[in-house]
C-alpha positions as CSV (number, residue, x, y, z in Angstrom):
1,X,-3.5,-15.8,-10.0
2,X,-1.6,-12.4,-9.9
3,X,-3.5,-9.2,-9.3
4,X,-1.3,-6.2,-9.4
5,X,1.4,-6.9,-6.9
6,X,-0.7,-9.5,-5.0
7,X,-0.5,-13.2,-5.5
8,X,-3.8,-15.1,-4.8
9,X,-3.7,-18.9,-4.5
10,X,-6.6,-21.3,-3.7
11,X,-6.2,-23.4,-0.7
12,X,-9.6,-24.9,-0.4
13,X,-12.9,-24.2,-2.2
14,X,-13.8,-21.6,0.4
15,X,-10.3,-20.3,1.4
16,X,-7.8,-18.4,-0.6
17,X,-4.2,-17.2,0.3
18,X,-3.2,-13.7,-0.5
19,X,0.6,-12.8,-0.5
20,X,1.5,-9.2,-0.2
21,X,5.1,-7.9,0.0
22,X,7.2,-4.7,0.1
23,X,10.9,-3.8,0.5
24,X,12.8,-0.9,1.8
25,X,16.4,0.3,1.4
26,X,18.6,3.3,1.9
27,X,16.3,4.8,4.5
28,X,17.0,4.4,8.2
29,X,19.7,5.4,10.7
30,X,22.8,3.7,9.3
31,X,25.8,5.7,7.9
32,X,25.1,5.0,4.2
33,X,21.3,5.6,4.3
34,X,20.2,8.3,2.0
35,X,17.3,9.4,4.1
36,X,17.8,9.5,7.8
37,X,14.9,8.5,9.9
38,X,14.4,6.2,12.9
39,X,14.0,2.4,12.2
40,X,10.6,2.6,13.8
41,X,9.4,4.9,11.1
42,X,10.7,2.5,8.5
43,X,8.9,-0.5,10.1
44,X,5.7,1.5,10.5
45,X,5.3,2.7,7.0
46,X,6.4,-0.6,5.3
47,X,4.0,-2.6,7.4
48,X,1.3,-0.1,6.8
49,X,1.8,-0.3,3.0
50,X,1.3,-4.1,3.2
51,X,-1.8,-3.7,5.4
52,X,-3.3,-1.1,2.9
53,X,-2.7,-3.5,0.0
54,X,-4.4,-6.2,2.0
55,X,-7.4,-4.0,2.9
56,X,-7.8,-3.0,-0.7
57,X,-9.0,-6.5,-1.6
58,X,-10.7,-7.0,1.9
59,X,-8.4,-9.9,2.9
60,X,-7.8,-10.9,6.5
61,X,-4.1,-10.9,7.6
62,X,-2.9,-13.9,9.7
63,X,0.9,-13.5,9.8
64,X,3.6,-11.0,8.9
65,X,7.2,-11.9,8.0
66,X,9.9,-9.3,8.4
67,X,13.4,-9.7,7.1
68,X,16.0,-7.1,8.0
69,X,19.5,-6.8,6.3
70,X,21.0,-5.2,9.4
71,X,21.6,-6.2,13.1
72,X,18.7,-6.6,15.5
73,X,20.3,-4.0,17.8
74,X,19.3,-1.3,17.2
75,X,18.0,-1.4,13.6
76,X,15.9,-4.6,13.6
77,X,14.5,-3.8,17.1
78,X,13.3,-0.4,16.0
79,X,11.8,-1.7,12.8
80,X,9.9,-4.3,14.8
81,X,8.6,-1.7,17.1
82,X,7.2,0.2,14.1
83,X,5.6,-2.9,12.8
84,X,3.8,-3.4,16.2
85,X,2.7,0.2,16.1
86,X,1.1,-0.3,12.7
87,X,-0.5,-3.6,13.6
88,X,-1.9,-2.1,16.9
89,X,-3.3,0.9,14.9
90,X,-4.9,-1.5,12.5
91,X,-6.5,-3.5,15.3
92,X,-4.2,-6.4,14.8
93,X,-1.9,-6.1,17.8
94,X,-1.9,-9.9,18.4
95,X,-0.9,-10.8,14.7
96,X,2.1,-13.2,14.7
97,X,5.3,-11.6,13.4
98,X,8.2,-13.8,12.2
99,X,11.5,-12.7,10.8
100,X,15.3,-12.5,10.8
101,X,18.1,-10.0,11.0
102,X,21.8,-10.0,10.0
103,X,24.1,-10.9,12.9
104,X,27.2,-12.2,11.1
105,X,28.3,-8.9,9.4
106,X,28.1,-5.2,10.1
107,X,25.7,-3.4,7.8
108,X,26.2,0.2,6.9
109,X,22.9,0.7,5.1
110,X,19.4,-0.3,6.1
111,X,17.6,-2.8,3.8
112,X,14.9,-5.5,4.1
113,X,11.5,-6.6,3.2
114,X,8.2,-7.7,4.6
115,X,5.6,-10.2,3.5
116,X,2.0,-10.2,4.8
117,X,0.0,-13.3,4.5
118,X,-3.8,-13.1,4.4
119,X,-6.8,-15.1,3.5
120,X,-10.0,-14.6,1.5
121,X,-13.1,-16.6,2.2
122,X,-14.4,-16.3,-1.4
123,X,-12.9,-16.4,-5.0
124,X,-11.3,-13.1,-5.9
125,X,-13.1,-11.4,-8.8
126,X,-11.3,-9.0,-11.1
127,X,-13.0,-5.5,-10.9
128,X,-15.6,-4.9,-13.6
129,X,-14.9,-1.5,-14.8
130,X,-17.3,0.1,-17.3
131,X,-17.9,3.3,-19.3
132,X,-18.8,6.3,-17.1
133,X,-16.9,5.2,-14.0
134,X,-15.0,8.0,-12.4
135,X,-11.3,7.9,-11.6
136,X,-10.0,9.6,-8.4
137,X,-6.7,10.1,-6.7
138,X,-7.2,9.8,-2.9
139,X,-4.3,11.1,-0.7
140,X,-1.2,13.0,-1.4
141,X,1.5,11.2,-3.4
142,X,4.7,11.5,-1.3
143,X,8.0,9.8,-0.8
144,X,11.0,10.2,1.5
145,X,10.9,13.3,3.8
146,X,7.6,14.4,2.2
147,X,5.8,11.4,3.8
148,X,6.5,13.0,7.2
149,X,5.6,16.6,6.0
150,X,2.3,15.4,4.5
151,X,1.3,12.9,7.2
152,X,-2.1,14.5,7.7
153,X,-2.8,14.3,3.9
154,X,-1.7,10.8,3.1
155,X,-4.1,7.9,2.5
156,X,-5.0,6.0,5.8
157,X,-5.9,2.4,6.3
158,X,-9.2,3.5,7.9
159,X,-10.2,5.3,4.7
160,X,-9.3,2.4,2.5
161,X,-11.6,0.2,4.7
162,X,-14.3,2.7,4.4
163,X,-14.1,3.1,0.7
164,X,-13.9,-0.6,-0.4
165,X,-17.0,-1.3,1.7
166,X,-19.0,1.1,-0.4
167,X,-21.0,-0.3,-3.3
168,X,-19.7,2.4,-5.7
169,X,-16.0,1.5,-5.2
170,X,-15.1,-0.7,-8.2
171,X,-11.4,-0.8,-7.6
172,X,-8.9,0.8,-5.1
173,X,-5.3,0.6,-6.0
174,X,-2.7,1.8,-3.4
175,X,0.0,3.5,-5.4
176,X,3.8,3.0,-5.0
177,X,7.0,4.2,-6.5
178,X,5.6,4.1,-10.1
179,X,2.9,6.5,-9.1
180,X,-0.1,7.0,-11.4
181,X,1.8,6.1,-14.6
182,X,2.2,2.5,-13.5
183,X,-1.7,2.1,-13.2
184,X,-2.2,4.1,-16.5
185,X,-0.1,1.5,-18.3
186,X,-1.9,-1.4,-16.5
187,X,-5.3,-0.1,-17.7
188,X,-3.9,0.4,-21.2
189,X,-2.7,-3.2,-21.2
190,X,-6.1,-4.4,-20.1
191,X,-7.8,-2.4,-22.9
192,X,-9.5,0.1,-20.5
193,X,-9.7,3.5,-22.1
194,X,-9.5,6.3,-19.5
195,X,-9.7,10.0,-20.4
196,X,-7.3,11.6,-18.0
197,X,-7.7,15.3,-17.0
198,X,-4.8,17.7,-16.7
199,X,-4.5,17.0,-12.9
200,X,-3.1,13.6,-13.8
201,X,0.3,15.1,-14.8
202,X,0.4,17.3,-11.7
203,X,0.2,14.4,-9.4
204,X,2.0,11.7,-11.4
205,X,4.9,11.1,-9.0
206,X,6.0,8.4,-6.6
207,X,3.6,7.7,-3.8
208,X,6.2,5.9,-1.7
209,X,4.7,3.7,0.9
210,X,1.1,3.9,-0.5
211,X,0.5,7.5,0.5
212,X,-2.2,7.7,-2.1
213,X,-4.5,5.4,-4.1
214,X,-6.2,5.4,-7.5
215,X,-9.9,4.7,-7.1
216,X,-12.4,3.7,-9.7
217,X,-15.8,4.7,-8.5
218,X,-19.3,4.4,-9.9
219,X,-20.8,7.8,-8.7
220,X,-19.5,10.8,-6.9
221,X,-16.7,10.2,-4.5
222,X,-16.3,13.9,-3.7
223,X,-19.2,13.6,-1.1
224,X,-17.0,11.5,1.1
225,X,-16.2,13.5,4.3
226,X,-12.5,13.4,5.0
227,X,-9.6,15.9,5.3
228,X,-7.6,13.7,3.0
229,X,-7.6,15.2,-0.5
230,X,-9.8,13.6,-3.1
231,X,-9.3,14.7,-6.7
232,X,-11.1,13.5,-9.8
233,X,-8.5,12.8,-12.4
234,X,-10.2,10.9,-15.1
235,X,-13.3,9.1,-16.6
236,X,-13.6,5.7,-18.1
237,X,-14.5,6.0,-21.8
238,X,-14.6,2.4,-22.7
């Protein structure tokens, strides 16, 4: 089955495979990159996005595949260092990492992608959203240079893990380049009627590498103690 950007496939009656992926391009330290940052930053935030998606459904990672459309020295090596930094921060420092880089031709722009493989020990159940559930934006939607500027305000892996473990958390959706509008369209397609408040428009922008998440919560999430901004942006009407 497909849930958002995650593919979930049954392997055994009590084991399910979750496939999570993300790509990057035009950001790095090569001449044609539009945003110039170290490859390590690229690797860190791309890997962290995959880990956040994985944590949102409480799956357990067992392998990460990293494909780099540039040479290993220095680009691929730096990206791999960023991946290891993210995995260590997530408590997954020994997770196997496989991949490839481009050694035949000289690349002038950074590009590539990552796939995180994880397992679930139970069937995945679609979130049961109902009237009265509150809709929150957690984190600061940011992309490009703003990710670095807002690093203390963006959604963290630890906060995702904390939220999805709470009974009141019905659904947590890490946001990407489509921002809130992508999820608004998804809910409309599903027939879920949400009354959005004016804050929706103010924060409807790209969230880049999952710097924010939409959370459907049954109760008051504002009591959660964190310096990361939590804004109520809507209510489920039907």
